[in-house]
VEXKOL-390044 format. One record per atom (N, C-alpha, C, O): x, y, z. Coordinates in steps of 0.1 Angstrom, whole numbers, padded with zeros to 4 digits, always signed. Each point is the difference from the previous one (the first is absolute). Layout:
# residues N
XYZ...
END
This chain:
# residues 260
-0229+0121+0047+0006-0007+0010+0010-0007-0010-0004-0005-0011+0020+0004+0015+0011-0003-0013+0004-0017+0009+0004-0001+0011-0007-0007-0019+0007-0012+0002+0022+0003-0005+0007+0008-0007-0005-0018+0013+0013-0003-0004+0001-0003-0017+0004+0011-0003-0005-0014-0002-0001-0001-0018+0000+0018-0002+0011+0005-0003-0020+0002+0003-0004+0008+0002+0012+0013+0000+0003+0008-0009+0001-0009+0020+0011+0005+0009+0013-0002-0009+0006+0010-0005-0003-0024+0003+0011-0004-0009-0001+0006-0014+0011+0006-0003-0019-0006-0004+0002+0009-0011+0001+0017+0004+0008+0005-0007-0014+0005+0017+0007+0010+0001+0011+0001+0004+0006+0011-0001+0000-0019+0007+0016+0003+0008+0007-0007-0016+0011+0004-0001-0015-0011-0009+0009-0001-0010+0001+0010-0008+0012+0002-0005-0026+0008+0000+0000+0011-0003+0009+0011+0002+0004+0008-0008+0000-0010+0021+0009+0011+0009+0013+0000-0004+0006+0009-0005-0002-0021+0007+0018-0006-0005-0003+0001-0013+0010+0002-0006-0020-0003-0002+0005+0007-0015-0002+0012-0001+0005+0004-0010-0011+0006+0017+0002+0013+0000+0014+0006+0006+0005+0010-0004-0001-0018+0016+0009+0006+0004+0015-0006-0007+0012+0002+0001-0018-0010-0009+0016-0004-0010+0006-0013+0011+0012-0004-0002-0019+0000+0010+0007-0011+0011+0002-0016-0007+0008-0009+0004-0016+0008-0016+0001-0011-0007+0007+0004-0015-0004-0007-0010+0013+0017+0009+0012-0002-0011+0010-0008+0007+0002-0001+0012+0006-0008-0023+0009-0009+0003-0003-0007+0013+0008+0001+0009-0021-0010-0007-0004-0007+0011-0007-0009-0006-0002-0002-0012-0003-0005+0024-0011-0012-0003-0011-0003+0008+0006-0005+0010-0018+0006-0007-0009-0003+0008+0000-0011-0001-0001-0007-0010+0000+0002+0028-0007-0009-0001-0010-0001+0013+0002+0005+0011-0014-0015-0017-0012+0000+0008-0002-0011+0010-0002-0011-0006+0001+0008+0019-0001-0010+0010+0012-0007-0001+0002-0011-0004+0007+0019+0010+0013-0006-0001+0001-0004+0017-0004+0006+0009+0011-0019-0009+0003-0011+0012+0012+0006+0000+0008+0003-0008-0008-0003+0026+0014+0000+0011+0001-0003+0011-0010-0002+0007+0022+0000-0003+0003-0002+0013-0009-0015+0001-0011-0003+0006+0019-0006-0014-0004-0016-0002-0013-0004+0002-0004-0009+0007-0005+0018-0017-0013-0002-0005-0012+0007+0014-0012-0001-0001+0017+0007+0011-0005+0003+0010-0011+0015-0002-0009+0004+0007+0013+0002-0016-0004+0015-0006+0003+0000-0017+0009-0003-0008-0020+0009+0009-0003+0003-0019-0003+0019-0002-0011+0006+0003+0018-0003-0006-0001+0016-0004-0008+0002-0008+0001-0009-0009-0009+0018+0006-0013+0006-0006+0005+0002-0013-0007-0005-0009+0020+0014+0006+0006+0003-0012+0012+0005+0005+0001+0005+0011+0011-0008-0020+0012+0002+0002+0009+0006-0013+0000-0005-0011+0007+0016+0014+0008+0002-0011+0012+0000+0001+0004+0004+0011+0007-0008-0021+0011-0004-0003+0008+0010-0006+0006-0005-0010-0003+0016+0013+0006+0007-0013+0019+0004+0010+0010-0007-0002-0011+0015+0007+0016+0006+0007-0001-0008+0015+0010-0003+0007-0022+0003-0004-0004-0006+0014-0010-0013-0002-0005-0005-0010+0002+0001+0024-0011-0006+0001-0011+0005+0009+0002+0001+0012-0014+0001-0019-0012+0007+0006-0012-0009+0006-0008-0005-0008+0008+0005+0015-0012-0008+0007-0013+0011+0001+0001+0010+0007-0012-0016-0014-0015+0003+0003-0012-0004+0009-0009-0006-0005+0008+0009+0015-0009-0010+0009-0018+0009+0002-0003+0009+0008-0005-0014-0018-0011+0005-0001-0009-0004+0010+0001-0011+0005-0012+0021+0000-0011-0005+0010-0013+0007-0005-0002+0012+0001-0005-0019-0006-0012+0004-0009-0011+0005+0010+0003+0000+0012-0015+0004-0015-0012+0001+0007-0006-0013+0005-0010-0001+0007+0017-0008-0011-0008-0018+0004+0012-0003+0006+0001-0012-0001+0009+0017+0006+0007-0008+0009+0004+0002+0013-0009+0008+0005+0016-0010+0004+0001+0006+0012+0014-0004+0001+0005-0007-0009+0002+0013+0023+0011+0004+0003+0010-0011+0010+0011+0003+0004-0014-0013-0002+0000-0006+0007+0015-0009-0002+0005-0006+0009-0001+0007-0020+0012-0005-0005+0014+0010-0006+0011-0003-0005-0016+0015+0006+0004+0012-0003+0014+0002+0005+0009+0004-0008-0007-0007+0021+0013+0003+0008+0009-0009-0005+0011+0004-0004-0015-0016+0005+0008-0011-0003+0006+0003-0013+0012+0000-0001-0023+0001-0014+0005-0001-0013+0009+0016+0000+0010+0001-0008-0012+0008+0016+0011+0010-0001+0012-0005+0004+0010+0001-0007-0009-0005+0015+0015-0006+0006+0003-0008-0002+0008-0004+0008-0012-0005-0018+0005-0012-0010+0006+0010-0013+0011-0003-0006-0017+0011+0004+0001+0008-0012+0014+0013-0001+0008+0003-0009-0010+0002+0020+0011+0005+0005+0015-0004+0002+0010+0007-0003-0009-0021+0009+0010-0008-0005+0006-0007-0011+0010-0007+0000-0019+0010-0010+0003-0008-0013+0000+0012-0008+0010+0000-0006-0018+0014+0003+0002+0006-0010+0003+0015+0002-0006+0005+0009+0013+0002-0017+0010+0014+0002-0016+0008+0002+0001+0005+0012-0009-0002-0016-0014+0002+0001-0012-0007+0002-0003-0011-0006-0009+0020+0019-0008-0010-0001-0013+0013+0000-0001+0009+0008-0008-0011-0018-0012+0012+0005-0013-0009+0002+0000-0012-0003-0010+0018+0009-0009-0005+0005-0013+0012-0010+0000+0012-0001-0010-0023-0004-0010+0008-0006-0011-0001+0007-0002-0010+0006-0007+0019-0007-0014-0007+0008-0009+0009-0003+0003+0007-0010-0015-0005+0017-0013+0011-0002-0002+0010+0009+0011+0004+0005-0020+0000-0001-0004+0011+0012-0001-0009+0007+0007+0000+0010-0016-0014-0013-0005-0005+0016+0010-0001+0004+0001+0006+0011+0015-0014-0017+0010+0002+0012+0012+0008+0003+0010-0001+0007-0015+0009-0015+0015+0010+0000+0004+0005+0011+0012+0002+0003-0024+0002+0007+0006+0007+0013+0007-0015+0008+0011+0001+0004-0017-0011-0002+0003-0012+0007+0019-0006-0006+0010-0004+0006-0011+0006-0018+0012-0001-0009+0011+0005+0005+0009-0007+0004-0009+0021-0005+0008+0015+0003+0003-0004+0011+0012-0001+0002-0020-0003+0007+0006+0001+0013+0008-0014+0008+0005-0001+0011-0006-0008-0022+0006-0009+0003+0014-0005-0004+0008-0008+0005-0008+0017-0017+0012-0005-0012+0015+0006+0009+0002+0011+0005+0006-0021-0005+0015+0004-0002+0002+0016-0006-0008+0004-0009+0020+0007+0014+0001+0010-0007+0006+0002-0018-0001+0008-0009+0008-0022+0010+0007+0000-0014-0008-0007-0011+0006-0002-0010-0024-0003+0011-0010-0006-0006-0006+0011-0003-0003+0008+0008-0001-0006-0024-0007+0008-0009-0013-0005+0000-0004-0012-0001-0005+0024+0003-0016-0002+0001-0005+0007-0010+0003+0012-0001-0012-0018-0010-0008+0005-0009-0013-0003+0004-0005-0010+0006-0002+0021-0012-0016-0001+0004-0009+0002-0015+0000+0011-0006-0008-0026+0001-0004+0003-0010-0015+0001+0000-0006-0008+0007-0003+0021-0015-0007+0006-0002-0011-0005-0012+0005-0001-0011-0018-0001+0013-0006+0005-0011-0009+0006-0004-0010-0001+0007+0009+0010-0020-0015+0010-0003-0002-0002-0016+0007+0000-0010-0017-0001+0012-0008-0002-0015+0008-0011-0005+0007+0003-0010-0006-0016+0013+0009-0007-0005+0013-0003-0004+0005-0011-0005+0000+0024+0010+0016+0001-0002+0009-0002+0013-0002+0009+0007+0007-0014-0004+0008-0001+0012+0018+0006+0003+0010-0003-0007-0010+0009+0017+0008+0011-0002+0010-0006+0016-0006-0005+0010+0020+0006-0010+0013-0002+0007+0003+0012+0009+0002+0010-0007-0001-0010+0020+0004+0013+0006+0012-0008+0007-0003-0011+0005+0018+0016-0005+0008-0005+0008-0005+0009+0014-0001+0012-0001-0002-0019+0013+0001+0001+0012+0013+0009+0007+0002+0012+0003+0005-0028-0002+0014+0001+0005+0005-0003-0009-0005-0008-0007+0017+0012+0005+0016-0004-0004+0007-0009+0006+0006+0000+0011-0006-0006-0016+0014-0015+0007+0016+0001-0002+0004+0011-0003+0001-0016+0003+0012-0001-0001+0008-0013-0008-0006-0011-0001+0014+0013-0004+0007-0011-0007+0011-0008+0009+0009+0008+0005-0007-0018-0003+0015-0007+0004+0002-0009-0006-0007-0009+0002+0015+0009-0010+0006-0014-0005+0004-0011+0011+0005+0000+0011-0011-0012-0020+0004-0010+0011+0012-0005-0006+0004+0002-0011+0001-0007+0020+0019-0001-0003+0002-0020+0008+0009-0008+0000-0022+0007+0006+0009-0011+0007-0003-0015-0009-0010-0007+0001+0017+0006-0005+0007-0015-0007-0011-0010-0002-0004-0004-0010+0000-0001+0024-0008-0013+0001-0013+0009-0006-0002-0004-0012-0006+0013+0017-0011+0004-0006+0000+0003-0013-0011-0002-0006+0023+0006-0003+0000+0001-0013-0002-0014-0008-0005+0000-0011+0011-0011+0017+0003-0010-0006-0016-0006+0002-0001-0010-0007-0008+0012+0013-0012-0001-0001-0009-0004-0009-0008-0009+0000+0013+0022-0009-0005+0004-0012-0002-0007-0009-0009+0001-0009+0020-0013+0010+0013-0002-0013-0009-0019+0001-0005-0004+0010+0005-0003-0024-0002-0014-0001+0013-0005+0003+0009+0007+0002-0007-0025-0001+0011-0003+0002+0008+0001-0013+0012+0002+0001-0016-0003-0011+0011+0004-0013+0004+0014-0001+0012+0000-0002-0018+0012+0004+0002+0010+0002+0010+0005+0012+0007+0011-0001-0007-0020+0011+0012+0001+0011+0012-0008-0007+0011+0006+0000-0013-0018-0006+0010-0001-0008+0009+0003-0007+0012-0003+0001-0021+0013-0011+0004+0014-0013+0005+0008+0009+0009+0007-0004-0012-0006+0015+0007+0014+0006+0016-0006+0006+0010+0006-0003-0010-0017+0010+0015-0007+0000+0004-0001-0012+0007+0009-0005-0010-0017-0002+0009+0002-0012+0008+0013-0009+0011+0000-0005-0023+0011+0004+0008+0012-0003+0005+0006+0009+0002+0011-0003+0003-0014+0017+0010-0002+0008+0017-0008+0002+0010+0002+0006-0015-0010-0014+0011-0009+0001+0001-0015+0011+0008-0008+0004-0019+0011-0003-0007-0012+0011-0006-0012-0009-0010+0005-0006+0013-0020+0002-0009-0006-0004-0006-0011+0012+0004-0006+0009-0014+0007-0013-0012-0005+0008-0014-0010-0009+0000-0003-0013-0008+0000+0019-0010-0010-0009-0011+0003+0007+0001+0006+0011-0012-0010-0017-0018+0000+0003+0003-0009+0012-0006+0003+0011+0013-0015-0011+0003-0008+0009+0000-0002+0014-0003-0009+0008+0009+0025-0007+0005+0004+0012-0009+0008+0010-0005+0010-0004+0003-0013+0013-0008+0000+0009-0002+0019-0002+0010+0007+0000-0026-0003-0001-0001+0012+0003+0010+0010+0011+0006+0011-0002-0008-0018+0015+0008+0008+0007+0012-0003+0000+0002+0003+0012+0010-0007-0016+0011-0001-0004+0004+0007-0013+0012+0001-0002-0020+0003-0006-0001+0009-0015+0000+0016+0010+0008+0009-0002-0016-0009+0012-0004+0013+0005+0017+0003+0012+0006+0011+0001-0004-0017+0002+0008-0001+0006+0015+0003-0009+0007+0010+0004-0003-0017-0014+0007+0004-0009-0003+0015-0004+0010+0007-0001-0020-0002-0002-0008+0012-0007+0009+0012+0015+0008+0009+0000-0014-0014+0009+0004+0011+0016+0016+0006-0002+0006+0009+0006-0001-0016-0016+0017+0000+0002+0004+0010-0013+0012+0002-0002-0022+0003-0004+0004+0007-0008-0007+0014+0001-0009+0001+0009+0013+0013-0018-0005+0013+0001-0016-0003+0000-0005-0010-0006-0002+0019+0014-0012+0001+0006-0008+0013-0015-0012-0001-0003+0022+0009-0003-0004+0008-0009+0000-0008-0015-0006+0005-0010+0015-0019+0011-0003-0006-0014-0011-0007+0006-0010+0006-0004+0005-0014+0009-0011-0005+0008-0012+0008-0007-0007-0003-0010+0007+0014+0017-0011+0010-0003-0004+0001-0009-0012-0001-0002+0025+0004-0011-0001+0004-0011-0004-0013-0009-0006+0003-0010+0008-0014+0011-0004-0011-0004-0011-0006+0003-0004-0010-0008-0005+0013+0020-0014-0003+0004-0011+0011-0010-0008-0004-0008+0012+0016+0012-0007+0006-0008-0003-0003-0019-0010-0002-0006+0024+0002+0002-0001-0008-0012-0005-0013-0006-0004-0004-0011+0005-0002+0024-0009-0017-0007-0012+0001+0006-0008-0009-0002+0003+0020+0013-0016-0001+0001-0005+0008-0016-0010-0003-0007+0018+0012+0004-0009+0008-0013+0001-0012-0014-0008-0002-0009+0019-0001+0012-0001-0012-0011-0010-0012+0001-0005-0003-0010+0004-0003+0020-0012-0006+0005-0013+0003-0005-0006-0008-0007+0002+0019+0010-0013+0007+0000-0005+0011-0011-0010+0007+0001+0021-0007-0011-0001+0009-0010-0008-0006-0011-0007+0008-0006+0007-0019+0002-0010-0009-0008-0016+0004+0003-0009+0001-0008+0006+0001+0022-0015+0000+0006-0001+0016+0000-0010+0006-0001+0018-0002+0003+0000+0015-0001-0001+0004-0014-0009+0008-0002+0013-0011-0006+0002+0004-0013-0013+0000-0008-0004+0010-0007-0003-0025+0010-0014-0005-0005-0009+0011+0009-0009+0004-0007+0009+0002+0020-0008+0009+0006+0000+0015-0007-0010+0007-0002+0025-0004-0003-0002+0012-0007-0006-0001-0012-0009+0008-0003+0013-0021-0007-0011-0001-0009-0015+0005+0001-0007+0006-0008+0004-0011+0017-0017+0001+0002-0002+0008+0004-0011+0005-0004+0018+0002+0015-0006+0013+0006+0001+0012-0012+0010+0001-0007-0023+0007+0007-0001+0011-0011-0003+0012+0009-0011+0003+0003+0024+0005+0002-0008+0017+0005-0003-0003+0015+0006+0007+0008-0016-0017-0003+0000+0000+0011-0002-0014+0006+0001-0007-0010-0002+0000+0019+0001-0010+0004-0015-0008+0006-0008+0004+0008+0009-0012-0014-0014-0007-0001+0000-0011+0013+0012-0003+0004-0019+0000+0000-0002-0015+0012+0005-0009-0009+0010-0007+0004-0014+0007-0015+0002-0013-0013+0013-0002+0003+0004-0009+0007+0006+0021-0015+0012+0000-0001+0011-0006+0009+0012-0003-0003-0019+0001+0019+0009-0008+0007+0002-0012-0002+0011-0006+0003-0021+0001-0009+0004-0014-0004+0012-0002-0009+0005-0011-0001-0003+0018-0004+0010+0000-0009+0016-0001+0007+0009-0006-0005-0009+0013+0021+0012-0007+0004-0002-0011+0009+0006-0002+0010-0016-0006-0017+0001-0013+0005+0012-0010-0010-0002-0002-0011+0013-0001+0019+0007-0016-0002-0010-0009-0009+0002-0002-0012-0013-0002+0020-0009-0008-0009-0009+0008-0014-0005-0005-0010+0006+0012+0012-0006+0009-0015+0009-0004-0009-0003-0007-0009+0016+0012+0011+0010-0001-0005-0001-0014-0010+0000+0000-0012+0000-0013+0023+0001-0012-0007-0012-0004-0010+0000-0004-0011-0011+0008+0019-0012-0002-0012+0005+0006-0018+0000-0007-0010+0005+0019+0013+0006+0007-0012+0009-0007-0009-0003-0003-0012+0013+0001+0020+0008-0010-0004-0003-0013-0006+0006-0005-0009-0018-0001+0017-0008-0013-0006-0005+0001-0013+0002-0008-0009-0011+0023+0007-0006+0005-0011+0010-0002-0011-0002-0007-0010+0011+0013+0010+0012+0006-0009+0009-0011-0006+0003-0001-0012+0000-0008+0022+0009-0010-0007-0006-0013+0002+0007-0011+0000-0019+0010+0002-0008-0015+0000+0004-0007+0006+0001-0010-0007+0004+0008+0018+0005-0009+0007-0005-0013+0000+0007-0010-0004-0016+0008+0006-0003-0015-0005-0014+0001-0008-0006+0010+0001+0002-0021-0009-0008+0001-0008-0013-0005+0007+0001-0011+0007-0014+0018-0008-0012-0006+0004-0010-0002-0009-0005+0006-0009+0002-0018+0015-0012-0009-0011-0013+0004+0006-0001+0001+0012-0009-0001-0020-0014-0002+0001-0004-0006+0012-0008+0006+0007+0013-0014-0004-0004-0009+0012+0005+0007+0013-0003-0003+0011+0016+0015-0016+0002+0006+0014+0000+0013-0001+0009+0007-0005-0022-0002+0009+0000+0011-0004+0011+0013+0012+0007-0006+0009-0006+0018-0010+0009+0008+0006-0003+0002+0009+0008+0006+0007-0020-0007-0001-0004+0002+0016+0004-0013+0006+0000-0001+0012+0004-0011-0019+0005-0011+0010+0015-0001+0003+0005-0010+0005+0002+0023-0007+0014+0005-0002+0002+0007+0014-0007+0010+0003+0016-0014+0003+0004+0008+0012+0014+0007-0002+0011-0006-0003-0013+0018+0006+0018+0003-0004+0006+0002+0016-0005+0007+0009+0016-0014-0008+0011+0004+0009+0007+0007+0006+0007+0007-0007-0006-0005+0019+0005+0013+0002+0018+0000+0002+0007+0002+0011-0003-0003-0021+0018-0003-0001+0005+0010+0008+0011-0003+0005-0016+0015-0002+0012+0008+0011-0005-0003+0017+0004+0006+0010-0010-0013-0012-0004-0006+0018+0013-0012-0001+0010+0000+0007-0013-0009-0017+0012-0008-0003+0016+0004+0001+0009-0006+0006-0011+0019-0015+0015+0006+0002+0001+0004+0012+0008-0006+0007-0013+0014-0001+0002+0007+0014+0005-0012+0009+0010+0001+0007-0018-0012-0008+0004-0008+0014+0011-0010-0001+0006-0004+0010-0001-0002-0028+0005-0010+0001+0017+0007-0008+0011-0005+0001-0016+0017-0008+0010+0004-0008+0002-0003-0012+0012+0002-0005-0023-0007-0003+0002-0010-0011+0002+0015-0011-0002+0012+0004+0005-0017-0016-0003+0006-0007-0012-0004-0011-0002-0012-0003-0006+0021-0001-0013-0010-0005-0005+0000-0011-0010-0004-0004+0018+0010-0002-0003+0001-0017-0003-0008-0010-0006+0000-0011+0015-0012+0020-0001-0011-0010-0012-0010+0005-0003-0010-0006-0004+0014+0016-0009-0011+0005-0015+0001-0003-0005+0011+0003+0000-0019-0007-0016+0000-0004-0008+0011+0006-0002-0002+0012-0005+0013-0015-0008+0008+0009-0013-0005+0002-0007+0004+0009+0004-0012-0015-0018-0003+0002-0002-0016+0006+0010-0008+0000-0021+0006+0002-0003-0014+0001-0014-0002-0003-0007+0010+0003-0001-0021-0009-0008-0004+0000-0009-0006+0010+0002-0010+0006-0015+0018-0005-0007-0007+0011-0007-0008-0001-0006+0001-0010+0004-0014+0021-0007-0009-0004-0016+0000-0001-0008+0003+0009+0006-0010-0023-0017+0004-0005-0007-0010+0009+0002-0012-0003-0010+0014+0012-0014-0010+0008-0010-0001-0008-0008+0009-0003+0006-0023-0003-0008+0000-0005-0016-0002+0008-0010-0001-0007
END
């Protein structure tokens, strides 16, 4: 039986095989739609491509809602599943959603494209703005000679962006996402050798990148009385998403209280 992580490794290997990750970034567990949904994998190259995985350990209760949300926000949507759900998924998917089947034989995983999907570029400006943090919205406006500030409400920033070219906004979104996730993808690529292993997926996490930065840059000095197990790494990515702050200069660790 195949779980979600095993299927993710097979999907990623397929993306490498087809060249889909050339000049691209791969995002693991990307939150969208005001945090109401989370894609299993997302590829950002010339388009926004979302992947939803249904493993042998899942059910299909949320699939219809997930697909509907992703179709409104991504240029292409692909559902990946196993033989267990293949028939039910195939019957329920809209015609423009792609369907892959994953099988395993002698510990090797194989992907078969059951149904081809269609790419429909997202041009809705409000939806595109949903991918951007407040500083990125301000940067886009500034690029188009509109002066604004992160002190401005997000709604007002989006309203200003809606007066501009959807093509320019779309290109800016693609560039911004590639820039935002380039470090984690680079970290993943450095770890991955030949084929993707489950352990390699951790390298796609912002948390693992923070831990790596901590070790390399010695963010704080740890005394003998404060061993590393008493340190918690803060997820600065969540703060950035919620508040639109730039987290580079903020301390990324806290010492946990030692209970005697």
